[in-house]
C-alpha positions in Angstrom: -48.3 -39.2 -32.9 -50.1 -35.9 -32.6 -47.8 -32.9 -33.0 -50.2 -30.1 -32.0 -53.0 -29.9 -29.4 -55.3 -27.1 -28.4 -56.7 -27.5 -24.9 -59.1 -25.7 -22.6 -58.3 -25.6 -18.9 -61.5 -24.8 -17.0 -61.6 -23.0 -13.6 -63.5 -24.2 -10.5 -65.4 -22.7 -7.6 -66.1 -24.2 -4.2 -69.9 -24.5 -3.5 -68.9 -25.5 0.0 -65.6 -25.6 1.8 -65.0 -27.1 5.2 -61.7 -27.6 7.1 -61.8 -30.4 9.6 -58.4 -30.3 11.1 -54.7 -29.6 10.6 -52.8 -32.9 10.0 -49.5 -33.9 11.5 -47.9 -33.5 8.1 -48.9 -29.8 8.0 -51.7 -30.2 5.4 -55.3 -29.5 6.3 -58.0 -32.1 6.2 -60.8 -30.7 4.0 -64.3 -31.5 2.8 -65.5 -29.6 -0.2 -68.0 -29.5 -3.0 -66.2 -28.6 -6.2 -67.8 -27.3 -9.4 -66.2 -26.5 -12.8 -67.3 -23.2 -14.4 -67.2 -22.1 -18.0 -64.2 -19.7 -17.7 -61.0 -21.3 -19.2 -57.4 -20.8 -20.0 -56.2 -21.7 -23.5 -53.2 -24.0 -23.9 -51.4 -24.9 -27.1 -48.9 -27.8 -27.1 -46.4 -28.3 -30.0 -44.1 -31.3 -30.2 -40.6 -30.3 -31.1 -37.5 -32.2 -32.4 -35.4 -30.3 -29.9 -35.5 -32.1 -26.5 -36.7 -30.2 -23.4 -39.6 -28.0 -22.4 -40.1 -24.4 -23.4 -43.2 -22.2 -22.7 -44.6 -18.7 -23.1 -47.6 -16.9 -21.5 -49.6 -13.8 -22.1 -48.9 -12.5 -18.6 -45.4 -11.2 -18.2 -45.3 -11.8 -14.4 -45.8 -15.5 -14.6 -42.7 -17.8 -14.6 -42.0 -19.9 -17.7 -39.7 -22.4 -16.0 -39.9 -25.1 -13.3 -41.7 -22.6 -11.0 -44.8 -22.9 -13.2 -47.1 -25.8 -12.6 -47.6 -26.3 -16.3 -43.8 -26.8 -16.8 -43.8 -29.2 -13.8 -46.7 -31.2 -15.3 -44.9 -31.7 -18.6 -41.6 -32.6 -17.0 -43.3 -35.1 -14.6 -44.6 -37.3 -17.5 -41.7 -36.6 -20.0 -39.1 -37.7 -17.4 -41.1 -40.7 -16.2 -41.6 -42.0 -19.8 -38.2 -40.7 -21.1 -39.8 -38.8 -24.0 -37.0 -38.0 -26.4 -38.8 -35.1 -28.2 -39.4 -31.7 -26.8 -42.5 -29.7 -26.2 -43.4 -26.0 -26.6 -46.3 -24.7 -24.5 -48.2 -21.5 -25.1 -50.5 -20.5 -22.2 -53.1 -17.8 -22.5 -54.5 -17.0 -19.0 -58.1 -15.8 -18.6 -59.0 -17.5 -15.2 -58.1 -14.9 -12.5 -54.7 -15.6 -11.0 -54.2 -16.4 -7.3 -58.0 -16.2 -6.9 -59.2 -19.4 -5.4 -60.3 -20.8 -8.8 -57.5 -23.4 -9.3 -56.3 -21.8 -12.5 -52.7 -23.1 -12.2 -53.9 -26.5 -11.2 -56.3 -26.6 -14.1 -53.5 -25.6 -16.5 -51.3 -28.4 -15.1 -54.2 -30.9 -15.4 -54.7 -30.0 -19.1 -51.0 -30.4 -19.8 -50.9 -33.8 -18.1 -53.8 -34.8 -20.4 -52.2 -33.3 -23.4 -48.7 -34.8 -23.0 -50.3 -38.2 -22.3 -52.2 -37.9 -25.6 -49.5 -36.3 -27.7 -46.9 -38.9 -27.0 -49.2 -41.9 -26.7 -48.3 -42.7 -23.1 -51.5 -44.7 -22.6 -52.3 -43.5 -19.0 -55.9 -43.7 -17.9 -57.6 -40.7 -16.3 -57.2 -42.4 -12.9 -53.5 -42.8 -13.5 -53.2 -39.1 -14.5 -55.0 -38.1 -11.3 -52.6 -40.2 -9.2 -49.7 -38.4 -10.7 -51.4 -35.0 -10.6 -51.5 -34.9 -6.8 -47.7 -34.7 -6.8 -48.0 -31.3 -8.4 -50.9 -29.9 -6.3 -53.9 -31.0 -4.3 -56.4 -29.5 -6.8 -54.9 -31.1 -9.9 -56.7 -34.5 -9.6 -60.1 -32.7 -9.4 -59.1 -30.5 -12.4 -58.6 -33.7 -14.4 -61.9 -35.2 -13.2 -63.9 -31.9 -13.5 -67.7 -31.5 -13.1 -69.4 -31.7 -9.7 -67.5 -33.6 -7.0 -67.0 -34.2 -3.3 -63.4 -33.6 -2.4 -61.9 -35.0 0.8 -58.5 -35.6 2.4 -56.2 -32.8 1.2 -58.3 -32.6 -1.9 -57.2 -35.8 -3.6 -60.1 -38.1 -2.5 -62.8 -37.4 -5.1 -66.3 -38.7 -5.4 -68.2 -37.6 -8.5 -71.7 -36.2 -7.9 -74.7 -35.7 -10.2 -74.2 -32.6 -12.4 -75.4 -29.3 -10.9 -78.7 -27.9 -12.2 -77.7 -25.2 -14.7 -77.9 -21.6 -13.8 -76.1 -18.3 -14.4 -72.9 -17.8 -12.4 -71.4 -14.3 -11.8 -67.7 -14.3 -10.9 -65.9 -11.2 -9.6 -62.3 -10.9 -8.4 -61.3 -7.8 -6.5 -57.9 -6.3 -7.3 -56.1 -8.0 -4.4 -54.2 -11.3 -4.1 -54.6 -13.6 -1.1 -51.9 -15.9 0.4 -53.5 -19.3 0.8 -50.8 -20.0 3.4 -51.8 -17.0 5.4 -55.5 -17.9 5.3 -55.0 -21.5 6.5 -52.5 -20.4 9.2 -55.0 -18.0 10.6 -58.1 -20.2 10.4 -57.7 -22.2 13.7 -60.1 -25.0 12.5 -60.1 -26.6 15.9 -61.8 -23.5 17.4 -64.8 -23.4 15.0 -68.2 -24.0 16.5 -70.3 -26.8 15.0 -72.7 -24.4 13.4 -69.9 -22.6 11.6 -69.2 -25.6 9.4 -71.1 -25.8 6.1 -73.7 -28.6 5.7 -71.9 -30.6 3.1 -74.1 -33.7 3.4 -77.2 -31.5 3.1 -75.8 -29.9 -0.1 -75.1 -33.3 -1.6 -78.7 -34.2 -1.0 -79.9 -31.0 -2.6 -77.7 -31.6 -5.6 -79.2 -35.1 -6.0 -82.6 -33.5 -5.9 -81.5 -31.0 -8.5 -82.8 -28.1 -6.4 -80.6 -25.0 -7.2 -82.4 -23.0 -4.5 -81.6 -25.5 -1.8 -78.0 -25.9 -3.0 -77.5 -22.1 -2.9 -79.0 -22.0 0.6 -76.3 -24.3 1.9 -73.3 -22.4 0.5 -70.6 -22.1 3.1 -66.8 -21.5 3.2 -65.0 -21.5 6.6 -62.1 -19.7 5.0 -64.3 -16.6 4.5 -63.9 -15.8 8.2 -60.2 -15.2 7.7 -60.1 -13.6 4.2 -63.2 -11.5 4.4 -62.1 -10.1 7.8 -58.9 -8.9 6.2 -60.5 -7.8 3.0 -64.0 -6.3 3.6 -64.4 -5.9 -0.2 -65.4 -9.6 -0.3 -68.5 -9.0 1.7 -69.3 -5.9 -0.3 -69.2 -7.8 -3.6 -71.4 -10.5 -2.1 -74.0 -7.9 -1.0 -74.1 -6.4 -4.5 -74.8 -9.8 -6.1 -77.5 -10.6 -3.5 -79.1 -7.2 -3.8 -79.4 -7.8 -7.6 -81.2 -11.1 -7.2 -78.5 -13.7 -6.6 -79.9 -16.8 -4.9 -76.7 -16.7 -2.8 -73.1 -15.6 -3.1 -69.9 -17.0 -1.6 -66.1 -16.7 -1.7 -64.3 -19.4 -3.6 -61.4 -21.3 -2.1 -59.1 -19.1 0.0 -60.3 -16.1 -2.1 -60.6 -13.4 -3.0 -62.9 -14.4 -5.9 -66.6 -14.2 -5.1 -69.3 -15.9 -7.1 -73.1 -15.6 -7.1 -75.6 -17.9 -8.7 -78.8 -16.6 -10.4 -81.8 -18.5 -11.8 -82.9 -15.4 -13.7 -80.7 -14.4 -16.7 -81.8 -10.8 -16.7 -81.0 -10.3 -13.0 -77.6 -11.9 -13.6 -76.9 -9.6 -16.5 -77.8 -6.5 -14.5 -75.6 -7.6 -11.6 -72.7 -8.1 -14.1 -73.2 -4.6 -15.5 -73.3 -3.1 -12.0 -70.0 -4.7 -11.1 -68.4 -4.2 -14.5 -69.5 -0.7 -15.4 -71.8 0.7 -12.7 -71.3 2.4 -9.3 -69.9 -0.8 -7.9 -67.2 -1.3 -10.6 -64.4 -0.2 -8.2 -65.0 -3.3 -6.1 -63.9 -5.8 -8.7 -61.0 -5.9 -11.2 -62.2 -8.9 -13.2 -65.9 -9.8 -13.8 -67.3 -12.7 -15.7 -70.8 -14.0 -16.4 -70.7 -17.7 -17.1 -72.4 -20.9 -16.1 -71.5 -24.3 -14.7 -69.4 -26.6 -16.9 -70.7 -30.1 -16.6 -68.5 -32.5 -18.7 
């Protein structure tokens, strides 16, 4: 049995996000193109002789009990398989929190993977994904990673060819957005046909490995709610585009914005503008990374 594991939990962005309808169970039917990026949280798992789950994080405001998805992930598998030993989890957060990048879901996915490996539970990736959806709709994707079409409430996943590599600038303004508020104020049934992103067209562009065409089809119906409430989102997008981004978009329910660049020098200049320049007041966290294709 492995007694110590070091794991990386990668964040995601939505290259396209469409909401089709609100379901009878209260969830929303979605259709999204998901993409893993190179920003990650670090997780250390230590097996202990003392039964139970204990954890610590580098952010004092995050819970370290059953209110944390990481704790829930460990408990789900340890209860099911009646693991007698305990586990100590150290979580170091770098993915922006409450930002539309599935940081919490990715952490939970990494812990599911880690507990399965550490205690030799023998679950396949598919079996981990089936359990992960009980914790959150994004968890199965965070186990799969890469480029994928996500449907249903996010649990129906179809792997796609890897995205052509480029430079990805990520900026989160100093605000937090309630996902519940965004979905409640979307009114998906009132959207015009031309307000929905061209998901099928984007899939075709990905298959053709044309980053320009992919970027041209970026779309997120949740922007109409979040950006209306927080104009800073559009301001960040405009800074990125004015510095040479092929396109820029809000990820998930926001408020994180990402821009993709084919030119490294342009990406670096945009990063410096948002991190240190006249536009630095717009964003609290800024990262320059790329796509993470497993």
